[in-house]
C-alpha positions in Angstrom: -59.8 -32.3 -32.5 -62.9 -34.2 -31.5 -65.2 -35.3 -34.3 -68.9 -34.7 -33.7 -71.8 -36.2 -35.5 -75.5 -35.2 -35.7 -78.1 -37.7 -34.5 -78.7 -38.8 -38.1 -75.0 -39.3 -38.8 -74.4 -41.1 -35.5 -77.4 -43.4 -36.0 -76.3 -44.2 -39.6 -72.8 -45.1 -38.6 -74.1 -47.2 -35.7 -76.7 -49.0 -37.9 -79.6 -48.0 -35.6 -82.5 -45.6 -36.1 -82.5 -42.0 -35.1 -85.6 -42.8 -33.0 -83.5 -45.3 -31.0 -80.8 -42.7 -30.4 -83.3 -40.1 -29.2 -85.0 -42.7 -27.0 -81.8 -43.6 -25.3 -81.2 -39.9 -24.6 -84.7 -39.6 -23.1 -84.1 -42.7 -21.0 -80.8 -41.2 -19.7 -78.8 -44.0 -21.2 -76.8 -42.3 -23.9 -76.6 -38.5 -23.6 -74.9 -36.6 -26.4 -71.4 -35.3 -25.7 -72.5 -31.8 -26.6 -75.2 -29.8 -28.3 -75.1 -27.1 -31.0 -75.9 -23.5 -30.3 -79.4 -24.3 -31.5 -79.7 -27.3 -29.1 -79.2 -30.1 -31.6 -77.6 -33.3 -30.3 -73.9 -33.9 -31.2 -72.2 -37.2 -30.6 -68.5 -38.0 -30.4 -66.5 -41.1 -31.4 -66.3 -42.0 -27.7 -70.1 -42.3 -27.6 -69.9 -45.3 -30.0 -68.3 -47.3 -27.2 -71.2 -46.6 -24.8 -73.7 -47.4 -27.5 -71.9 -50.7 -28.2 -72.2 -51.6 -24.5 -75.8 -50.7 -24.4 -76.7 -52.8 -27.4 -74.7 -55.8 -26.1 -76.3 -55.7 -22.7 -79.7 -55.4 -24.3 -78.9 -58.5 -26.4 -77.9 -60.3 -23.2 -81.3 -59.6 -21.7 -80.7 -56.7 -19.4 -83.6 -54.2 -18.9 -83.0 -50.5 -19.7 -83.1 -49.7 -16.0 -80.3 -52.3 -15.4 -78.3 -51.0 -18.3 -78.5 -47.4 -17.0 -76.7 -48.3 -13.9 -74.2 -50.7 -15.5 -73.0 -48.2 -18.1 -72.6 -45.2 -15.7 -69.1 -43.7 -16.4 -68.4 -46.0 -19.3 -66.6 -43.2 -21.2 -63.9 -43.3 -18.6 -61.0 -45.3 -20.2 -60.4 -47.8 -17.4 -64.1 -48.5 -16.8 -64.5 -49.1 -20.5 -61.5 -51.5 -20.6 -62.9 -53.4 -17.6 -66.3 -53.6 -19.2 -65.0 -54.8 -22.5 -63.0 -57.6 -20.8 -66.0 -58.8 -19.0 -68.2 -58.5 -22.1 -65.7 -60.7 -24.0 -65.9 -63.4 -21.3 -69.7 -63.3 -21.5 -69.7 -63.5 -25.3 -67.4 -66.5 -25.0 -69.9 -68.1 -22.5 -72.8 -67.4 -24.9 -70.9 -68.9 -27.8 -70.2 -72.1 -25.8 -73.9 -72.3 -24.8 -75.3 -71.7 -28.2 -72.8 -74.3 -29.7 -74.3 -76.8 -27.2 -77.8 -75.8 -28.4 -76.8 -76.2 -32.0 -75.4 -79.7 -31.3 -78.7 -80.7 -29.6 -80.7 -79.5 -32.6 -78.4 -81.3 -35.1 -78.5 -84.5 -33.0 -82.3 -84.5 -32.8 -82.6 -83.7 -36.5 -80.3 -86.5 -37.5 -82.2 -89.0 -35.3 -85.6 -88.0 -36.7 -84.3 -88.2 -40.3 -82.9 -91.7 -39.6 -86.2 -92.8 -38.1 -84.6 -93.7 -34.8 -86.2 -93.1 -31.4 -85.6 -89.6 -30.2 -83.9 -88.9 -26.8 -86.1 -85.9 -25.9 -83.8 -85.1 -22.9 -81.5 -83.5 -25.5 -84.2 -80.9 -26.1 -83.8 -79.7 -22.6 -80.8 -77.8 -23.8 -83.1 -75.7 -25.9 -85.4 -75.1 -23.0 -82.5 -73.9 -20.9 -81.7 -70.9 -23.2 -83.7 -68.5 -21.0 -82.0 -69.8 -17.9 -78.6 -69.3 -19.6 -79.5 -65.6 -20.3 -80.4 -65.0 -16.7 -77.2 -66.7 -15.6 -75.2 -64.4 -17.9 -76.9 -61.3 -16.4 -76.1 -62.3 -12.9 -72.5 -63.2 -14.0 -72.0 -59.8 -15.6 -73.1 -57.9 -12.5 -71.1 -60.1 -10.1 -68.0 -60.0 -12.3 -68.2 -56.2 -12.8 -68.5 -55.6 -9.1 -65.8 -58.0 -8.0 -63.4 -56.8 -10.7 -63.7 -53.2 -9.4 -63.1 -54.2 -5.8 -60.1 -56.5 -6.5 -58.4 -53.9 -8.7 -58.6 -51.2 -6.0 -57.0 -53.4 -3.4 -54.5 -55.1 -5.8 -53.1 -51.9 -7.4 -53.1 -49.5 -4.5 -52.6 -51.4 -1.2 -49.5 -50.7 0.9 -49.1 -54.4 1.9 -47.5 -55.8 -1.2 -48.1 -59.4 -0.1 -51.8 -59.0 -1.0 -54.9 -60.2 0.8 -55.2 -63.6 -1.0 -51.6 -64.7 -0.5 -51.8 -63.6 3.2 -55.1 -65.4 3.7 -53.7 -68.5 1.9 -50.8 -68.6 4.4 -53.2 -68.6 7.3 -54.9 -71.7 6.0 -51.6 -73.6 6.7 -52.3 -76.3 4.1 -50.7 -79.7 4.2 -50.9 -82.7 1.9 -54.0 -85.1 1.8 -56.4 -82.5 3.1 -60.1 -82.4 2.0 -61.1 -78.7 1.8 -64.4 -77.0 1.3 -64.9 -73.3 0.5 -68.4 -71.9 1.0 -69.2 -68.8 -1.0 -66.2 -69.1 -3.2 -67.0 -66.2 -5.5 -64.7 -66.0 -8.5 -62.2 -68.4 -7.0 -59.5 -65.8 -6.7 -58.2 -67.2 -3.4 -57.1 -70.4 -5.2 -56.2 -68.9 -8.6 -53.8 -66.4 -6.9 -52.1 -69.2 -5.0 -52.4 -72.0 -7.5 -48.6 -72.7 -7.6 -48.5 -73.3 -3.8 -51.2 -75.9 -3.6 -50.2 -79.4 -2.4 -50.5 -81.9 -5.2 -52.5 -84.4 -3.3 -55.4 -82.5 -1.9 -59.1 -82.3 -2.8 -60.9 -78.9 -2.9 -64.6 -78.4 -3.3 -65.8 -74.9 -4.2 -69.4 -74.0 -3.6 -71.5 -70.9 -4.2 -75.1 -70.0 -4.4 -74.5 -68.4 -7.8 -73.9 -70.5 -10.9 -72.3 -67.4 -12.5 -69.7 -67.2 -9.7 -68.9 -70.9 -10.1 -68.5 -70.4 -13.8 -66.0 -67.6 -13.1 -64.1 -69.7 -10.6 -63.7 -72.5 -13.1 -62.3 -70.1 -15.7 -60.0 -68.4 -13.2 -58.6 -71.7 -11.9 -58.5 -73.6 -15.2 -58.2 -77.4 -15.6 -57.2 -79.0 -12.3 -58.4 -82.4 -11.1 -58.0 -81.3 -7.5 -61.0 -79.0 -7.8 -64.7 -79.7 -8.1 -67.6 -77.2 -8.1 -71.1 -77.4 -6.6 -73.9 -74.9 -6.3 -75.5 -75.0 -2.9 -76.8 -73.0 0.0 -74.3 -72.8 2.9 -77.1 -73.3 5.4 -77.9 -76.7 3.8 -74.6 -78.3 2.8 -75.0 -81.5 0.7 -72.1 -83.3 2.3 -71.6 -86.0 4.9 -70.8 -85.3 8.5 -67.1 -85.1 9.4 -66.1 -85.1 5.8 -63.7 -82.1 5.6 -60.4 -81.2 7.3 -60.8 -77.5 6.5 -63.7 -75.2 5.7 -63.1 -71.7 4.4 -65.5 -68.7 4.3 -63.8 -65.7 2.8 -65.8 -62.5 3.4 -69.1 -64.3 3.0 -70.7 -65.1 6.4 -72.1 -61.6 6.8 -74.2 -62.2 3.6 -75.9 -65.2 5.2 -79.5 -64.7 6.5 -79.0 -67.4 9.2 -75.4 -67.3 10.4 -76.0 -69.8 13.3 -77.4 -72.3 10.9 -74.5 -72.0 8.6 -72.0 -72.4 11.5 -74.0 -75.5 12.6 -73.6 -76.9 9.2 -69.9 -76.1 9.0 -69.3 -77.8 12.4 -71.2 -80.8 11.2 -69.1 -81.4 8.0 -65.8 -80.7 9.8 -63.8 -83.7 11.1 -62.9 -83.7 14.7 -59.8 -81.5 15.0 -60.7 -79.8 11.7 -60.4 -76.1 11.2 -62.8 -73.3 10.0 -61.3 -70.1 8.6 -63.7 -67.2 8.4 -62.5 -63.8 7.2 -64.3 -60.4 7.7 -63.6 -56.8 8.5 -64.4 -54.2 11.1 -66.4 -50.9 11.1 -63.1 -49.0 10.5 -62.5 -50.8 7.2 -62.5 -48.3 4.3 -64.6 -45.8 6.3 -63.1 -42.9 4.3 -65.0 -44.0 1.2 -68.3 -43.8 3.0 -67.3 -40.4 4.3 -66.4 -39.3 0.8 -69.7 -40.2 -0.8 -71.7 -38.7 2.1 -69.8 -35.5 1.9 -71.0 -35.3 -1.7 -74.6 -36.4 -1.0 -75.7 -37.4 2.6 -78.5 -39.5 1.1 -76.0 -42.0 -0.5 -75.9 -45.3 1.4 -73.3 -47.7 -0.1 -74.9 -50.7 1.7 -78.3 -50.9 3.3 -76.9 -53.4 5.8 -73.8 -52.8 7.9 -72.2 -56.1 7.2 -69.7 -55.9 10.0 -72.6 -55.7 12.5 -73.8 -59.1 11.2 -70.3 -60.7 11.4 -67.2 -58.5 11.9 -63.9 -58.5 13.6 -65.5 -56.8 16.6 -68.2 -59.4 17.3 -67.0 -62.4 15.3 -65.4 -64.3 18.3 -68.7 -64.0 20.2 -70.7 -65.4 17.3 -68.3 -68.3 16.6 -67.5 -69.4 20.2 -70.7 -71.4 20.7 -69.8 -73.7 17.8 -66.1 -74.2 18.1 -63.7 -75.2 20.9 -61.1 -72.6 20.1 -61.3 -69.2 18.2 -58.3 -67.0 17.5 -58.2 -63.8 15.4 -55.4 -62.8 13.0 -55.4 -59.3 11.6 -54.1 -58.3 8.1 -52.1 -55.1 8.4 -52.7 -52.8 5.4 -54.1 -49.6 3.9 -54.7 -48.0 0.5 -53.1 -44.8 -0.8 -53.7 -43.3 -4.2 -54.1 -40.0 -6.0 -56.3 -41.0 -8.9 -60.1 -41.0 -8.9 -61.2 -43.7 -11.2 -60.5 -46.8 -9.0 -62.3 -45.1 -6.1 -65.3 -44.3 -8.4 -65.4 -47.8 -9.8 -65.4 -49.2 -6.2 -68.2 -46.9 -5.2 -70.3 -47.9 -8.1 -69.7 -51.6 -7.3 -71.4 -51.3 -3.9 -74.9 -52.7 -3.2 -76.5 -49.4 -2.1 -78.5 -46.6 -3.7 -75.5 -44.7 -5.1 -76.1 -45.5 -8.8 -79.6 -44.1 -8.8 -78.5 -40.9 -7.0 -75.5 -40.4 -9.3 -77.1 -41.0 -12.6 -77.8 -37.3 -13.3 -74.7 -36.0 -11.5 -71.9 -38.4 -12.6 -69.6 -35.7 -14.1 -70.1 -33.5 -11.1 -69.3 -36.5 -8.8 -66.3 -37.5 -10.8 -64.9 -33.9 -10.5 -65.6 -34.0 -6.8 -63.7 -37.2 -6.3 -60.8 -36.0 -8.4 -60.5 -32.9 -6.2 -60.6 -35.0 -3.0 -57.9 -37.5 -4.0 -55.6 -35.0 -5.7 -52.3 -34.9 -3.7 -53.1 -38.3 -2.1 -56.0 -40.1 -0.5 -55.6 -42.6 2.4 -58.1 -45.4 3.0 -57.9 -47.4 6.2 -58.2 -51.2 6.0 -59.0 -53.4 9.0 -59.6 -57.0 7.8 -58.6 -60.4 9.3 -59.5 -64.0 9.7 -60.8 -66.1 12.6 -59.2 -69.5 12.9 -61.6 -71.9 14.6 -61.0 -75.5 15.8 -63.6 -78.3 16.3 
């Protein structure tokens, strides 16, 4: 039996006001699980989980509009589990940051009380609190999206080797290499293959996002072979002919000026060095696009067709002016599953307009996907990597 609570009972148990509960309903953030015959709101135990997420995201600095999209489908068990795991990581980050702020306050206080000159640079840690909050917001969004994408591929792909082990093999690592990855994301390429890394190598991971670099550090852990640097791939802060290998895993198509990035990659590569750039073709996972457009033709999962910017079909032509030799290796794989939740999570992780169009129709959409995948659902995969030599 499901326990239901009136708005007043629900608000009292959650230590918030009834006005707050009603406001979240009006803002399409927290709808009641059901209503009485007279139309009064009734909330279930499961609604507490969504309220907890709303309040935490609000504390972390998200706007109500951002929270609305991030909490869509939270009552689904797996999405709730994923969200809680990411929330825990963010709370740990906040604890570390606030501990540093506390230390700065204590240090300055002790200095003032002792009558010694104050190192005011310590106070910069206090000024950085707002920057920390913004970093946490970006980190939450990035981590949520990447988690959903990785889980779909990891748990339901037919090729059991997995993308990251396969890509790692294509790198053909040897001892004493100096390696650069541009757009490293959460560092999964290296975390998944950590046991197979040569002992004597140097790996620099870069990304435009501080949040992604923080995730990569956590995924990889303590390892003297790795260092991390925030930078734009179009303006690499490294010397010419510094690296034996540069890696760009599914990131070139996000760059606004691909020729400039390739020019920089060539510059920092040693003569005889290699550049490995992965991407996919227009066939890749087209069944998911077909699925959402069958539900609502207005849904666009990405405003830009990334494979048109840099894909398996045009990649060699784009790379050829910058490298002496370009070869393409394809990763043979597909996805098959008969459960809806991983597909829904993947769809919600995309960078299109789907969240706005599904806010008021989530339960209907969920039922539609469940019907489509029942009995088995096949998703084509067409990804690979270009190996380029300087």
